[in-house]
Steps between C-alpha positions, in 0.01 A plus 500: 500500500232705303611682191450874534214638272562780277262783610338746262340838567134484584260597227121509492303359201374853419868629467608199288203541264567870457861424416414237252185666357314188594146432627420354844272218578469459880640695803681807368645560850660159548874539534813269395858523617653216304460289185443132431434242234129449449528142599677590813302801595494624858289770663658848469662403152438599143499237227426496125328277246645517156527130377153340465642170630524650842138619509386219741719657772304832500207325657698383798783746537533676832664803336329829593524657142527329163579681172295345214439587136209739412312229319545230779162329576509303834310166499414528869535732804852639578592607842788737396450864391563507120671788306430470121778616277602458137803282576532364859857382456625835362286681786659272759843585380403873511410476857839330591673778314297755702622328811853515401478880432314560825722313750786663659823441296844506619712807456835654585852360493571216740851429655731347438481553128725653238429783248808620320541876529500540115165335474162699456196421720152613424225610752308279721702186455544192716841352519525194725758377725818347344399623160782639273491779236804545289697792329305740278159303529169676505186413692175671400227626725310259729729223409502197741813310558461216750772347724810346354446620145825565302486786252829554306654796334344715235142345549183706439184409669176687418226629727270277700712179438519237767795263536450235756753332742812348370473604123816593327526782234831494315681800369355709220147356534209729409167427678194697420216646699237293685696185467510218755792272539445214738733341756809334377473613132830587330506769230806557288715190582741390232358336177618146428767585239815283464722447190639150451891464494699256297583299822137451580475756770282813482594876512246722671362782275459810700129609510524877480125585440222551747132421587217740435162438678241755365203632711242268674718181471477234762772246564427208708712349793836338406465595131818589314546749217843501345673810359571504144852445344453836339194736496205416717291205623161658498168415680242730352215696673250301687653154463453259803757236572413226749742339752808297393521623148833540297528771229832475331730769358369737222144368520206734463163434657208696358240716657247333724642157440462265791703178594420236745769350733799293380496645153850541343576721206846454323715788375408748236124399461254768442145451637208717395238670701186349668657145485404238754747231614396205716728357764829314412509633153838482332591730217811453289737795422488755206127434440218750423166442672223725356236697673205341671667151506377239761747226596368202710664374815822291457530583129838499332530780240769447235377700211348859452133539567279724307261761656175368635607125513429268779753211548535194718739214549866433474608582238224757496251487219168671400228438737269296277785288382633436839161374618476260219852379571408442872216280399732288286773498779246352752416225249868397441486187723187372313646589154819321601303175576309528175829547310650184662182304398520632138863407486414150609215473239734637223765236597245219494364613157853509352557153639195359334574677172849354502363145541283524196 
């Protein structure tokens, strides 16, 4: 069975160049209705060349239009029509965004679904089948709630926010405008708080706070953000969290910070703005991560990190120190053999000295 292809609206090179403020080399009337990777380009598609290591594909691609940098100098003839722009990758993203805005979007309230009579709903919303909106909750204008989303009581969701199928928004959560929450995400579940008893069992500590997502936040599929014990767990404006991330209670993630998949942040940790976390990063609780910090994939962070630092490894350490340590680590088998040989030599020398 053939996989269905995602169809895009048809655009001419002339229209694309005007939108991107680019310059055309080739047929300005050639049109495209889909996109492709430059190495897999097909007629009627648009591709882009940003990374120089893919340049060889531009001479053989079947894509009809290719976005290239203004200073790109071809080594030989290219069949595709070129559109020169400052940043091909950013231009490509802008075209996809244009498509998203231009295509017909769902609207209206599907049935069966439930909206509590005490809830407030804005204009031009989409509310999918089997979705639920609880008591005293508020949806802003142009909000899109896809099927099987649960939204509890006293929740506020700002304008233009999209919540995809199956996401769960617990009571009291506050979600800003222009946010995107992907399928299966859970916002506001209980923080992991338990007090040990004398008999070795644990007593659950009620989690009475909430979660706040500020404007322009994106939360990946199956990511979970716990409510605070008291106060708020906060994801600041512009932060982007990938799929399968855990943010524990009372954490704060700074503006425009990005985290790759499988990252875990323990409770009460404060993360600065403009940070970048690789995949599978683990951060211990009650730490402070400064602004503009970069943390490499699979790093284990157990101490505070000052602003502007780049760290790697587990336990995480300064970038330069980590690279030196990795070199030593790779040489450990050889160093072990050398140590054994040295021990033998020392033993032989001691034996000789004892005989004299």
